[in-house]
C-alpha positions in Angstrom: -192.9 99.8 66.1 -191.0 97.9 63.6 -188.7 96.5 66.1 -191.2 95.5 68.4 -193.4 93.3 66.0 -189.4 92.2 64.8 -189.2 91.1 68.5 -192.4 89.6 69.2 -192.0 87.3 66.3 -188.7 86.5 67.4 -190.1 85.3 70.9 -192.6 83.5 69.7 -190.3 81.8 67.4 -188.1 81.3 70.3 -191.1 79.7 72.1 -192.3 77.8 69.0 -189.4 76.0 68.9 -189.3 75.3 72.6 -192.2 73.6 73.0 -192.0 71.2 69.7 -188.7 70.1 71.7 -190.6 69.5 75.1 -193.0 67.5 73.5 -190.8 65.3 72.1 -188.8 64.8 75.2 -192.2 64.2 76.5 -193.1 61.9 73.7 -189.7 60.1 74.0 -189.9 59.6 78.0 -193.4 57.8 77.8 -192.7 54.9 75.7 -192.1 56.8 71.8 -195.7 56.6 71.4 -198.0 59.0 73.1 -201.9 61.0 71.9 -202.5 64.3 71.9 -204.9 64.1 74.9 -201.7 62.8 77.0 -199.4 65.2 75.4 -201.9 67.7 76.8 -201.8 66.7 80.5 -197.7 65.8 80.0 -197.0 69.1 79.0 -199.4 71.8 80.6 -200.0 73.5 76.6 -203.2 73.8 74.9 -204.8 71.4 72.5 -204.4 73.8 69.8 -200.8 74.6 70.3 -200.0 71.3 70.5 -202.0 70.5 67.6 -200.0 72.7 65.3 -196.4 71.6 67.0 -197.4 68.3 66.2 -198.4 68.6 62.8 -195.2 70.4 61.8 -193.0 67.7 63.6 -194.8 65.2 61.3 -194.2 67.0 58.4 -190.7 67.3 59.2 -189.9 63.5 59.9 -189.4 64.0 63.7 -193.1 62.4 64.5 -195.3 60.1 62.4 -198.8 59.4 63.0 -199.9 56.1 63.9 -203.3 54.3 62.4 -203.8 54.2 66.1 -204.2 58.2 65.7 -201.5 58.3 68.3 -198.4 60.2 67.5 -194.6 58.3 67.8 -190.8 59.1 67.1 -190.2 59.7 64.1 -187.2 59.1 61.2 -185.8 61.9 60.4 -184.5 61.7 64.7 -181.9 58.8 63.8 -180.3 61.6 61.7 -179.7 63.5 65.4 -179.3 60.2 67.4 -176.6 59.2 65.3 -174.6 62.8 65.1 -175.1 62.6 69.3 -173.9 58.9 69.6 -170.9 59.8 67.7 -170.0 62.7 69.3 -170.8 61.2 72.6 -168.5 58.2 71.5 -165.3 60.8 70.8 -165.9 63.0 74.1 -166.5 60.0 76.4 -163.1 57.8 75.0 -160.4 59.7 77.3 -162.1 59.2 80.1 -162.9 55.4 79.5 -159.4 54.9 78.3 -158.2 56.3 81.8 -160.3 53.9 83.4 -159.2 50.7 81.7 -155.6 51.9 82.5 -156.3 52.1 86.0 -158.6 49.2 86.5 -158.1 46.8 83.7 -161.4 45.8 82.8 -163.9 46.7 79.6 -165.3 50.8 80.0 -168.6 51.4 78.5 -171.1 54.7 78.5 -174.8 54.0 77.9 -177.8 56.1 77.8 -181.3 55.6 78.9 -183.1 55.7 75.3 -187.2 55.3 76.2 -187.2 52.2 77.5 -183.7 50.7 76.7 -180.6 51.1 77.3 -178.1 51.8 74.6 -174.3 51.6 74.8 -172.9 54.8 73.0 -169.2 54.2 73.4 -166.7 51.3 75.2 -163.3 50.5 75.5 -162.3 47.2 75.5 -160.8 45.8 78.7 -156.4 45.0 78.5 -157.2 41.3 79.4 -157.4 38.7 76.3 -160.6 37.3 78.0 -162.6 40.7 78.1 -166.1 41.7 77.8 -167.7 43.3 74.6 -170.8 45.4 74.1 -171.4 46.4 70.8 -171.8 50.3 70.4 -175.2 50.7 69.3 -176.8 47.9 71.3 -179.9 47.9 73.1 -181.2 46.5 76.3 -183.7 46.1 78.9 -182.8 48.4 81.8 -183.8 45.7 84.7 -181.0 43.5 84.3 -177.9 46.2 83.8 -176.0 48.1 86.1 -176.7 50.7 84.1 -180.3 50.6 83.8 -180.3 49.8 87.6 -178.3 53.5 88.5 -180.7 55.4 85.4 -183.5 54.0 86.7 -182.7 54.4 90.8 -182.8 58.2 89.5 -186.3 58.1 88.3 -189.8 58.8 89.7 -191.6 55.8 90.8 -194.2 56.1 88.9 -192.2 56.5 85.4 -189.9 53.2 86.5 -193.5 51.3 87.6 -194.9 52.2 83.8 -191.9 51.3 82.5 -191.5 47.8 83.7 -195.1 47.3 82.8 -194.5 48.0 79.2 -190.9 45.8 78.9 -192.3 42.7 81.0 -189.0 42.5 82.8 -188.4 39.3 81.1 -185.7 36.4 82.6 -182.4 36.1 81.6 -180.4 34.2 84.0 -181.6 32.4 86.9 -180.4 36.3 88.8 -182.3 38.6 86.8 -184.8 40.4 89.2 -188.2 39.6 87.5 -190.4 41.3 89.8 -191.6 44.9 90.7 -191.0 44.5 94.5 -187.1 42.9 94.1 -186.2 45.6 91.9 -187.9 48.4 93.7 -185.6 47.3 97.0 -182.6 46.7 94.6 -183.0 50.3 93.1 -183.7 51.9 96.7 -179.8 49.9 97.9 -178.4 51.2 94.6 -179.7 54.6 95.5 -178.6 54.6 99.0 -174.4 53.7 97.8 -174.2 55.7 94.7 -174.0 52.8 92.1 -175.5 49.6 91.1 -174.0 46.2 90.5 -175.2 43.0 87.7 -174.5 40.3 89.0 -174.6 38.3 86.0 -178.5 39.3 85.8 -178.1 39.6 81.5 -175.9 37.3 80.9 -173.6 34.4 83.3 -170.7 34.9 84.2 -170.3 38.6 83.9 -170.5 41.1 86.9 -170.7 45.0 85.8 -170.9 47.6 88.2 -172.0 51.2 86.9 -172.5 54.8 88.0 -174.7 57.8 86.6 -173.2 61.0 85.1 -174.3 63.9 86.6 -176.9 66.3 85.2 -175.5 69.4 84.2 -177.9 72.7 84.2 -181.1 73.7 84.5 -182.3 71.9 81.6 -180.6 68.3 81.8 -179.9 66.6 78.5 -179.3 62.9 78.0 -179.2 60.5 81.4 -175.9 58.8 80.6 -174.5 56.0 83.1 -170.5 54.7 82.9 -169.8 50.8 83.7 -166.7 48.6 83.4 -168.0 45.1 83.2 -166.0 41.6 82.9 -165.9 37.8 84.0 -167.2 37.7 87.4 -164.2 35.5 88.6 -162.2 39.2 88.0 -164.9 41.6 89.3 -163.9 40.6 92.8 -165.5 42.7 96.0 -162.1 44.2 95.9 -162.0 45.7 92.3 -165.2 46.7 92.7 -164.3 48.8 96.1 -161.4 50.5 93.8 -163.8 50.7 90.6 -166.5 52.8 91.9 -164.8 56.0 92.7 -163.0 55.6 89.6 -166.5 55.8 87.6 -167.4 58.9 89.8 -164.0 60.3 88.8 -164.7 59.7 85.0 -168.9 60.3 85.1 -167.8 63.8 86.8 -165.5 64.2 84.3 -167.7 63.3 81.1 -170.4 65.8 82.9 -167.8 68.7 82.9 -167.2 67.8 78.8 -170.8 68.1 78.3 -171.6 71.7 80.2 
C-alpha cells in the first residue's frame, strides 16, 4: 500500500509539473499575457487545476498578475532564458563558423520568442564590411528572413493574431506591411524551404534563412539559422550556394539538440 501511495504521489507530481510547463508555453505563444478562461480553452485543463498551477507559478515568479487580472510571463523566466541563450550560443558556434568559412558572410542563429525574433548566436563574416546583429537583439518577424521562415511553419490563425498584435510597421520601402502580401511570401517560403529578407529591415542588407528541424515529440525552441551581408555581395548565386549549406548547419544543430 505504501509503495502504491508513493507511486500515486509521484505520478501526480509529474503531471503537475507537466501542466505548469504547458501553461507557460501557452502564455508564451499567445503574446505573453492571458486570462484564466483563455488558458482553459487553449489547454483543455479544468479551471480549478489551472488556478492552482497559476498561483504556484506566480508565487515562484514565473508568472505575474496584471492589474487587468490577466497573467503575464514573470521575471524569473529571465534566469532560464539567459542560461538557455548561453547554451545555444555555445552549441551553435562551430556550425556558424563553418558557414562563415564556406560562404564568407555573417552567420546567425535566432529563435521565435513570443511575438519577436531574438538573436541568440552570431559569428561575424570574413569581410571588413560585414553585418553585425547584436546577440540578444529582438526584432519583429515580418521584416526578417528568420521570422518569415519560422512563421511559414505556423498555423495561419496564429500568424494573423501575431500580425494584428505587432502591427507590421514599415522600416524600409521594401517592408511588407499588409497581411495578404505577407501571406503570399509565406507560401513562397514554404514551397522553396527558405526565406529571404530583401532589405526589408535595413536598406542595402540581404539575408537568407532556413528553419532548424524540430526534434522529438515535444518540440523545443523554434530556431532558424541565417547568413546576412551587403546586398551587392549577397547575389543570387551566393544564395543558391548558401541554402544547402544552411540546411546542413540546421540539421547539425538539430542533431546536437536531440
